[in-house]
C-alpha positions in Angstrom: -39.2 13.4 17.5 -42.0 12.8 20.5 -44.1 15.8 21.4 -42.4 18.8 23.1 -38.6 17.7 22.2 -36.7 19.4 19.8 -33.8 17.9 17.6 -31.6 19.2 19.6 -33.0 17.5 22.7 -33.3 14.0 20.6 -29.2 14.6 19.8 -28.5 15.2 23.7 -28.4 18.8 23.6 -25.5 20.9 24.1 -22.9 18.2 25.1 -23.3 16.4 21.8 -23.0 19.6 19.9 -20.3 21.0 21.7 -18.3 17.4 21.2 -19.3 17.7 17.2 -17.8 21.3 17.2 -14.5 20.4 19.1 -13.9 17.7 16.6 -14.4 20.1 14.1 -12.4 22.9 14.7 -9.2 20.3 15.4 -9.7 19.5 11.7 -9.9 23.4 11.0 -6.7 24.4 12.7 -5.1 21.2 10.7 -6.2 22.0 7.4 -4.2 23.8 5.2 -7.0 25.7 3.4 -9.5 26.1 6.3 -6.6 26.9 9.2 -5.3 30.2 7.4 -9.1 31.7 7.4 -9.5 31.5 11.0 -7.6 33.7 13.5 -5.5 31.1 15.6 -5.8 33.8 18.7 -9.5 33.4 18.2 -10.0 29.3 17.6 -11.7 29.5 21.1 -14.3 32.0 20.6 -15.0 30.6 17.0 -15.7 27.4 18.5 -18.4 28.6 21.0 -20.3 30.8 18.3 -20.5 27.5 16.2 -21.6 25.5 19.0 -24.4 28.1 20.4 -25.1 28.7 16.9 -26.1 24.9 16.1 -27.8 24.6 19.4 -30.0 27.9 19.0 -30.4 26.6 15.0 -31.6 23.0 16.3 -34.2 24.3 18.6 -32.0 25.1 22.1 -31.1 27.9 23.9 -31.1 31.0 22.1 -28.2 32.4 23.9 -26.6 33.4 19.9 -29.2 35.5 18.9 -29.2 37.0 22.6 -25.1 37.9 22.4 -24.8 38.2 18.6 -28.3 39.0 17.3 -29.2 37.5 14.0 -26.7 35.1 12.4 -26.3 36.7 9.1 -24.0 34.4 8.2 -23.3 35.3 4.4 -22.8 38.4 5.8 -19.8 37.5 8.3 -18.2 35.0 6.6 -17.9 38.0 3.3 -14.4 38.8 4.4 -13.4 35.1 3.4 -13.1 33.6 0.0 -15.5 30.6 0.5 -14.2 28.3 -2.6 -16.1 25.2 -3.8 -12.6 23.7 -2.5 -13.0 25.6 1.0 -16.5 24.4 1.4 -15.2 20.3 1.0 -12.6 20.9 3.1 -14.9 22.3 5.5 -17.5 19.5 4.9 -14.9 17.0 5.8 -14.4 18.4 8.9 -17.7 18.7 10.0 -18.3 15.1 8.8 -15.5 14.0 11.3 -17.4 15.8 14.1 -20.5 14.2 13.5 -18.8 10.9 13.2 -17.6 12.0 16.8 -20.8 11.3 18.2 -23.4 8.8 18.4 -26.5 9.9 16.5 -29.0 7.4 14.8 -28.7 6.9 11.1 -31.8 9.6 10.8 -30.2 12.2 13.1 -27.3 11.9 11.3 -28.7 12.3 8.2 -31.0 15.3 8.9 -27.9 17.2 10.4 -25.7 16.5 7.5 -28.3 17.8 5.1 -28.4 21.0 6.6 -24.9 21.5 7.0 -24.4 20.4 3.8 -26.9 23.1 2.3 -25.2 25.6 4.5 -21.9 25.3 3.0 -23.2 25.4 -0.2 -25.3 28.7 0.4 -21.9 30.1 2.3 -19.6 29.7 -1.5 -19.2 33.5 -2.4 -15.6 32.9 -4.6 -14.9 30.7 -7.7 -12.7 28.1 -7.3 
């Protein structure tokens, strides 16, 4: 990254993150493991929340925290059985999202490393 620019800026900002998330949720909606975890009538809301969260995480606007407070990811996901299988499906959907955008190999690796760690952290149920 160059001085004064965040990872958010370097990857193309909100349009890039929105494209990743849109592709991700296309996969989620069709996924037999993940689809039932998401309320069908709130996919747009879930998509917006993830977009805003990722934008903030990577150095973009703080809209997510302004609207929802601290992310508290584990608490927000506690009602759902996040198994290793669910994690794998989630990561497959996210990989498809990352593959939709034109990141450098280094940017892709950094983004992938974060989502992989986050997905592992969210596991709260055995297989």
